[in-house]
C-alpha positions as CSV (number, residue, x, y, z in Angstrom):
1,X,-83.0,-20.5,-10.3
2,X,-84.3,-20.9,-13.8
3,X,-86.9,-23.4,-14.9
4,X,-86.0,-25.3,-18.0
5,X,-87.4,-28.2,-19.9
6,X,-85.1,-30.4,-22.0
7,X,-86.9,-32.4,-24.7
8,X,-85.1,-35.6,-25.7
9,X,-83.2,-38.0,-23.3
10,X,-80.6,-39.2,-25.6
11,X,-76.9,-38.7,-24.7
12,X,-76.7,-35.0,-25.5
13,X,-80.1,-34.1,-24.0
14,X,-79.3,-36.0,-20.9
15,X,-75.8,-34.4,-20.5
16,X,-77.2,-30.8,-21.0
17,X,-80.1,-31.5,-18.6
18,X,-77.7,-32.9,-16.0
19,X,-75.4,-29.9,-16.4
20,X,-78.2,-27.4,-15.8
21,X,-79.5,-29.4,-12.8
22,X,-76.0,-29.6,-11.3
23,X,-75.9,-25.8,-11.6
24,X,-79.0,-25.6,-9.3
25,X,-81.7,-25.0,-11.8
26,X,-85.2,-26.7,-12.0
27,X,-84.8,-29.1,-14.9
28,X,-87.4,-31.4,-16.4
29,X,-86.1,-33.9,-18.9
30,X,-88.8,-35.1,-21.3
31,X,-88.7,-38.5,-23.0
32,X,-91.3,-40.4,-24.9
33,X,-90.2,-43.6,-23.2
34,X,-91.8,-44.1,-19.8
35,X,-89.3,-46.8,-18.8
36,X,-86.4,-44.5,-19.5
37,X,-88.0,-41.7,-17.4
38,X,-88.5,-44.1,-14.5
39,X,-84.9,-45.3,-14.7
40,X,-83.6,-41.7,-14.6
41,X,-85.8,-40.8,-11.6
42,X,-85.2,-43.9,-9.6
43,X,-81.7,-45.1,-10.6
44,X,-80.3,-41.8,-11.7
45,X,-78.8,-43.5,-14.8
46,X,-79.5,-43.5,-18.5
47,X,-77.8,-46.8,-19.4
48,X,-78.8,-46.9,-23.1
49,X,-77.1,-43.6,-24.0
50,X,-74.6,-42.9,-21.2
51,X,-73.9,-46.3,-19.7
52,X,-71.1,-45.2,-17.3
53,X,-72.8,-42.0,-16.0
54,X,-74.4,-41.3,-12.7
55,X,-76.9,-38.4,-12.9
56,X,-77.7,-35.9,-10.3
57,X,-80.7,-37.0,-8.2
58,X,-82.3,-33.6,-8.6
59,X,-82.9,-34.2,-12.3
60,X,-86.5,-35.1,-12.9
61,X,-87.6,-37.0,-16.0
62,X,-91.1,-37.4,-17.4
63,X,-92.9,-38.7,-20.4
64,X,-95.6,-36.1,-19.9
65,X,-94.8,-33.0,-22.1
66,X,-97.4,-30.8,-20.4
67,X,-95.7,-31.5,-17.1
68,X,-92.3,-31.0,-18.5
69,X,-92.9,-27.5,-19.9
70,X,-95.3,-26.2,-17.3
71,X,-94.1,-22.8,-16.0
72,X,-90.6,-23.1,-17.6
73,X,-88.7,-20.1,-19.0
74,X,-86.7,-22.1,-21.5
75,X,-87.5,-25.2,-23.6
76,X,-84.4,-26.8,-25.1
77,X,-85.1,-29.4,-27.8
78,X,-82.4,-32.1,-28.2
79,X,-84.1,-34.7,-30.4
80,X,-82.8,-36.1,-33.7
81,X,-83.5,-34.1,-36.8
82,X,-86.1,-36.6,-38.1
83,X,-88.1,-36.1,-34.9
84,X,-87.9,-32.3,-34.6
85,X,-91.2,-31.6,-36.4
86,X,-93.2,-34.2,-34.5
87,X,-92.0,-33.1,-31.1
88,X,-92.2,-29.4,-32.0
89,X,-95.8,-29.8,-33.1
90,X,-96.6,-31.5,-29.8
91,X,-94.8,-28.7,-27.9
92,X,-96.8,-26.1,-29.8
93,X,-100.1,-27.7,-28.9
94,X,-99.1,-27.9,-25.2
95,X,-97.9,-24.3,-25.1
96,X,-101.2,-23.2,-26.7
97,X,-103.2,-25.0,-24.1
98,X,-101.1,-23.5,-21.3
99,X,-101.1,-20.1,-23.0
100,X,-97.4,-20.1,-22.2
101,X,-94.5,-18.3,-24.0
102,X,-90.9,-19.7,-23.7
103,X,-87.4,-19.1,-25.0
104,X,-87.2,-21.9,-27.6
105,X,-83.7,-23.4,-28.0
106,X,-82.3,-26.5,-29.6
107,X,-79.0,-28.4,-29.7
108,X,-79.6,-30.6,-32.7
109,X,-77.1,-30.6,-35.6
110,X,-78.6,-31.4,-38.9
111,X,-80.8,-30.4,-41.8
112,X,-84.3,-31.7,-42.5
113,X,-84.4,-34.5,-45.1
114,X,-86.3,-33.4,-48.3
115,X,-86.8,-29.7,-47.4
116,X,-83.1,-29.1,-46.2
117,X,-84.4,-26.7,-43.6
118,X,-82.4,-25.8,-40.6
119,X,-83.7,-26.8,-37.1
120,X,-84.7,-23.3,-36.1
121,X,-86.8,-23.0,-39.3
122,X,-88.6,-26.2,-38.5
123,X,-89.2,-25.1,-34.9
124,X,-90.5,-21.7,-36.1
125,X,-93.0,-23.4,-38.5
126,X,-94.4,-25.8,-35.8
127,X,-94.4,-23.6,-32.7
128,X,-96.5,-20.4,-33.2
129,X,-94.7,-17.2,-32.7
130,X,-97.1,-16.2,-29.9
131,X,-95.6,-19.0,-27.7
132,X,-91.9,-18.4,-28.3
133,X,-90.1,-15.2,-27.4
134,X,-86.8,-16.1,-29.1
135,X,-85.0,-18.9,-31.0
136,X,-81.6,-20.0,-29.8
137,X,-79.1,-22.7,-30.8
138,X,-76.5,-24.5,-28.7
139,X,-73.5,-25.8,-30.8
140,X,-69.8,-26.2,-30.6
141,X,-67.2,-28.9,-29.7
142,X,-69.1,-31.0,-27.1
143,X,-69.4,-34.7,-26.9
144,X,-72.0,-35.8,-24.3
145,X,-69.7,-38.6,-23.1
146,X,-67.1,-36.0,-22.1
147,X,-69.5,-33.4,-20.7
148,X,-71.1,-35.9,-18.3
149,X,-67.6,-36.6,-17.0
150,X,-67.0,-32.9,-16.4
151,X,-64.3,-32.7,-19.1
152,X,-63.5,-29.0,-19.9
153,X,-66.0,-27.9,-22.5
154,X,-66.8,-24.7,-24.3
155,X,-69.9,-24.2,-26.5
156,X,-71.5,-21.4,-28.5
157,X,-75.1,-20.1,-27.9
158,X,-76.4,-18.2,-30.8
159,X,-79.5,-16.0,-31.1
160,X,-80.6,-12.7,-32.6
161,X,-82.0,-12.1,-29.1
162,X,-79.0,-11.4,-26.9
163,X,-80.9,-11.5,-23.6
164,X,-82.2,-15.0,-24.4
165,X,-78.8,-16.3,-25.4
166,X,-77.3,-14.8,-22.2
167,X,-80.0,-16.5,-20.0
168,X,-79.2,-19.9,-21.4
169,X,-75.5,-19.1,-21.1
170,X,-75.9,-18.6,-17.4
171,X,-78.0,-21.7,-17.0
172,X,-75.4,-24.0,-18.5
173,X,-72.1,-22.4,-17.5
174,X,-70.0,-23.6,-14.6
175,X,-66.3,-24.2,-13.8
176,X,-66.0,-27.1,-16.4
177,X,-68.7,-26.0,-19.0
178,X,-68.3,-22.5,-20.4
179,X,-70.8,-21.0,-22.9
180,X,-70.1,-18.1,-25.2
181,X,-72.8,-16.1,-27.1
182,X,-73.0,-14.9,-30.7
183,X,-75.7,-13.5,-33.0
184,X,-75.2,-15.8,-36.0
185,X,-78.0,-18.3,-35.8
186,X,-77.8,-19.3,-39.5
187,X,-74.0,-19.8,-39.5
188,X,-74.0,-21.7,-36.2
189,X,-76.7,-24.2,-37.5
190,X,-75.2,-24.5,-40.9
191,X,-71.6,-25.2,-39.8
192,X,-72.9,-27.6,-37.1
193,X,-74.5,-29.6,-39.9
194,X,-71.6,-29.4,-42.4
195,X,-69.0,-30.7,-40.0
196,X,-70.9,-34.1,-39.7
197,X,-70.1,-34.7,-43.4
198,X,-66.4,-34.1,-42.8
199,X,-66.4,-36.4,-39.8
200,X,-67.6,-39.3,-42.0
201,X,-64.7,-38.7,-44.3
202,X,-62.3,-38.4,-41.5
203,X,-63.4,-41.7,-40.0
204,X,-63.2,-43.3,-43.4
205,X,-59.5,-42.3,-43.7
206,X,-58.6,-43.9,-40.4
207,X,-60.6,-47.0,-41.3
208,X,-58.5,-47.3,-44.5
209,X,-55.3,-47.0,-42.5
210,X,-54.3,-43.4,-43.2
211,X,-53.0,-41.2,-40.4
212,X,-52.9,-37.7,-39.0
213,X,-51.5,-36.1,-42.2
214,X,-54.6,-37.2,-44.1
215,X,-57.0,-36.1,-41.4
216,X,-55.4,-32.7,-41.1
217,X,-55.5,-32.2,-44.9
218,X,-59.2,-33.2,-45.0
219,X,-60.3,-31.0,-42.1
220,X,-58.3,-28.0,-43.4
221,X,-59.5,-28.2,-47.0
222,X,-63.1,-28.9,-45.8
223,X,-62.9,-25.5,-44.0
224,X,-62.5,-23.9,-47.4
225,X,-65.7,-25.6,-48.6
226,X,-67.6,-24.7,-45.4
227,X,-66.6,-21.1,-45.8
228,X,-67.6,-20.9,-49.4
229,X,-71.1,-22.4,-48.9
230,X,-71.6,-20.5,-45.6
231,X,-70.9,-17.1,-47.2
232,X,-73.1,-18.0,-50.2
233,X,-76.0,-18.8,-47.8
234,X,-75.6,-15.8,-45.6
235,X,-73.5,-17.0,-42.7
236,X,-71.0,-14.7,-41.0
237,X,-67.4,-15.7,-41.8
238,X,-66.2,-15.2,-38.2
239,X,-68.6,-17.9,-37.0
240,X,-66.6,-20.5,-39.0
241,X,-63.4,-19.7,-37.1
242,X,-65.1,-19.9,-33.7
243,X,-66.6,-22.7,-31.5
244,X,-69.6,-23.3,-33.8
245,X,-67.3,-23.8,-36.8
246,X,-63.8,-25.0,-36.5
247,X,-64.2,-26.0,-32.9
248,X,-67.0,-28.4,-33.7
249,X,-65.2,-29.6,-36.8
250,X,-62.1,-30.6,-34.9
251,X,-63.8,-32.5,-32.1
252,X,-66.3,-34.2,-34.5
253,X,-63.7,-35.0,-37.1
254,X,-61.1,-36.4,-34.7
255,X,-63.0,-38.3,-32.0
256,X,-64.4,-41.8,-31.8
257,X,-67.1,-40.4,-29.6
258,X,-68.6,-38.9,-32.8
259,X,-71.2,-41.1,-34.4
260,X,-70.4,-39.7,-37.8
261,X,-66.7,-40.4,-37.3
262,X,-67.5,-44.0,-36.3
263,X,-69.8,-44.4,-39.3
264,X,-66.9,-43.3,-41.6
265,X,-64.6,-45.6,-39.7
266,X,-66.9,-48.6,-40.5
267,X,-67.1,-47.6,-44.1
268,X,-63.4,-47.4,-44.3
269,X,-63.1,-50.8,-42.8
270,X,-65.2,-52.2,-45.6
271,X,-68.7,-52.2,-44.1
272,X,-71.7,-51.2,-46.1
273,X,-73.7,-48.1,-45.1
274,X,-76.6,-50.4,-44.1
275,X,-74.3,-52.4,-41.8
276,X,-72.9,-49.2,-40.3
277,X,-76.4,-47.8,-39.6
278,X,-77.5,-51.2,-38.1
279,X,-74.4,-51.4,-35.9
280,X,-74.7,-47.8,-34.7
281,X,-78.4,-48.1,-33.6
282,X,-78.5,-44.3,-33.5
283,X,-79.1,-41.6,-36.0
284,X,-76.1,-40.7,-38.2
285,X,-77.0,-37.1,-39.0
286,X,-74.2,-36.6,-41.6
287,X,-75.6,-39.1,-44.0
288,X,-78.8,-37.1,-44.8
289,X,-76.8,-33.8,-44.4
290,X,-74.5,-35.0,-47.2
291,X,-77.4,-35.2,-49.7
292,X,-78.6,-31.7,-48.6
293,X,-75.3,-30.1,-48.9
294,X,-74.5,-31.8,-52.2
295,X,-77.7,-30.1,-53.6
296,X,-76.9,-26.8,-51.9
297,X,-73.5,-26.8,-53.7
298,X,-75.3,-27.2,-57.1
299,X,-77.9,-24.5,-56.2
300,X,-75.4,-21.9,-55.0
301,X,-72.8,-22.9,-57.6
302,X,-70.1,-23.6,-54.9
303,X,-67.2,-25.9,-55.7
304,X,-67.2,-28.6,-52.9
305,X,-65.1,-31.5,-54.2
306,X,-64.8,-33.2,-50.8
307,X,-68.5,-33.1,-50.2
308,X,-69.1,-34.4,-53.7
309,X,-66.7,-37.3,-53.1
310,X,-68.4,-38.3,-49.8
311,X,-71.8,-38.0,-51.5
312,X,-70.6,-40.4,-54.3
313,X,-69.4,-42.9,-51.7
314,X,-72.7,-42.7,-49.7
315,X,-75.2,-42.4,-52.5
316,X,-73.6,-43.8,-55.6
317,X,-71.6,-46.7,-54.1
318,X,-68.3,-45.3,-55.3
319,X,-65.3,-47.1,-53.8
320,X,-63.7,-44.9,-51.1
321,X,-60.2,-45.4,-52.4
322,X,-61.3,-44.4,-55.9
323,X,-62.9,-41.3,-54.5
324,X,-59.7,-40.4,-52.7
325,X,-57.7,-41.0,-55.8
326,X,-59.9,-38.7,-57.8
327,X,-59.6,-36.0,-55.2
328,X,-55.8,-36.2,-55.0
329,X,-55.5,-36.3,-58.8
330,X,-57.4,-33.1,-59.5
331,X,-55.6,-30.3,-61.4
332,X,-53.1,-28.5,-59.1
333,X,-54.1,-25.0,-57.9
334,X,-53.3,-22.4,-55.3
335,X,-54.9,-22.4,-51.8
336,X,-58.2,-20.5,-51.8
């Protein structure tokens, strides 16, 4: 039995914590909301984020971070990108007081607004190296709503420390949830963020009334952009064609369970970005990521016309149909 703390009781954090608890491990789920912790402990539900789910009664939730991480081997952060630094700083202070070193993992898909840093870079800056033995990322095609129902799911666990990745692999894997390991932390994080942009575009196409042809074209041509930027930034090409890359792109770009897809759907149906964000009530990681990747494309001199088009829609109020028309009207070329 492995002791693990999961930080963040949103849909994905709850689903991962529940999976590990069902596998017989000692899991503490941390939330800043005391009422939510009480609901999970007494009702074994998390109605705000997973309204139809019944959680295993062995799963313990707490709003006390010191209690959550006491004696654990792994800390898995699953908070929104905008909360990563604040929570990581709190974690670092707790680990220092406990003189406690952990495997530090995360399952957040995004880039920091302003700095454009990856999640592992933020964690490394806020949690002193003395208190973390390894950095690990969980990514891949995995909607919490399906995982909690025990739909067949495969994910990728990336780290330069193979033993750390394998331990988390064992903690999460069972007969409906299968984890693979790889050593490309950068590529896994970068592609996990990039696919959220594509999902916004995919949802917008459906909102406008287009069909599977348009979605397939978007996802396939977006792979070309993801590959070009990934290679420029130091990612391994093979990661793009595995779970952390194309796998995550497919599930996020095609499923209404994806917040980014639903955001695009709303935009395609004529809603403003402000209306979409208000209706969603949850973080839409792809919006901030679009700005970051737009700037990356300029810095690394990578041609990313789809990303530019989505940026123009989100940040320059360009009409979606006009953006599509401009994309389709570009000079003809061979496939890259």
